[in-house]
C-alpha positions, -999 to +999 in steps of 0.1 A: -477-100+394-442-100+402-417-122+390-410-139+422-448-144+428-452-159+392-420-181+398-433-197+429-470-200+417-453-220+388-431-242+412-462-247+434-482-261+404-451-280+392-447-296+428-485-305+431-483-320+394-451-342+402-466-351+437-499-363+423-486-385+393-467-414+406-446-418+372-435-383+375-426-386+409-404-418+404-386-401+378-382-369+398-366-393+425-344-410+399-330-378+385-325-363+420-313-389+439-293-405+410-301-443+422-288-433+456-321-433+473-311-446+509-284-417+509-297-390+535-280-366+516-309-364+492-335-356+517-341-318+526-339-327+565-329-290+576-358-274+554-387-301+560-404-291+592-400-319+619-380-341+596-370-365+621-405-376+626-408-382+587-402-414+572-374-416+547-394-422+516-418-395+522-388-370+526-370-381+496-406-376+479-409-341+490-372-335+483-371-348+447-404-330+438-394-296+453-360-296+433-377-310+401-403-284+403-375-258+407-357-270+376-388-271+356-398-235+365-362-223+363-361-237+326-394-222+317-380-185+327-346-191+314-332-164+299-293-155+288-289-124+311-275-117+344-306-101+358-328-131+350-304-154+368-305-132+399-342-132+398-344-171+394-319-172+424-338-150+446-371-166+441-357-200+444-344-191+477-376-175+488-393-206+478-370-228+500-368-208+529-401-196+532-426-220+515-411-254+520-410-252+560-450-242+557-457-267+531-442-294+554-456-286+588-486-297+605-487-325+582-507-360+588-480-384+599-501-412+581-503-392+550-476-368+546-476-364+509-515-360+506-511-331+534-484-315+516-504-316+484-535-300+504-512-273+518-498-266+482-534-263+470-538-238+498-509-219+493-517-216+456-550-200+463-536-175+490-511-165+465-534-161+434-557-139+460-528-119+472-519-114+434-556-103+428-556-081+456-524-063+445-537-057+410-556-026+410-569-033+375-582-067+385-617-057+386-616-038+352-603-066+332-635-087+331-656-055+331-638-042+301-637-074+282-676-076+288-678-039+273-658-047+244-681-078+234-711-058+241-698-029+218-689-056+190-726-072+193-742-035+191-721-026+163-727-056+143-766-053+151-764-017+139-747-028+105-772-054+099-799-031+106-787-005+083-783-029+054-819-041+059 
C-alpha cells in the first residue's frame, strides 16, 4: 500500500465517520466556518460536482467534513521531515482533485449527505480491492498465518505425546 493510498483511505474513513455523527459534523462545521456558516467562502463550490444545485447547508457539511478529515489524517501521519510534508501535500491534492468531485457527483438531491456517504463506502471498497490486487503477497499472508498456527498445534501435540 502506498502512502497516498493509505492517506486517502484514512480520509475516506474519517469523512464517513464525521458525516455519520451529527455532533462530530456540527463540531467540524464550527471549526471550519468559525461561526460564519452563511459565508459562501466556506463551501467548496469549485470542487463539489454541480454545486449550484446543492443547498447551502449540504455544501457546508461536505466542505467541513472534507477539511476535518484531511486535518485528522494529516495529524495522524505528522512527522517533522520535509519528505513527509510533501507526501501529505500530494495526497491531499489527489484527494481534493480526484476523489471529492466523484464523491459528490450523481447524488440524490433530497438526500445529498446520505448519497455521499454511500459513495464513500463504495470508494473505500474499491480502494481496498485495488490495494489487495496490487499486493502480490495478499494471498500468502492468511495462508502463512494458518500454517504457523497448524505448526504450533502440531508441535504442542507432539510435545504432549512425547511426555506421556
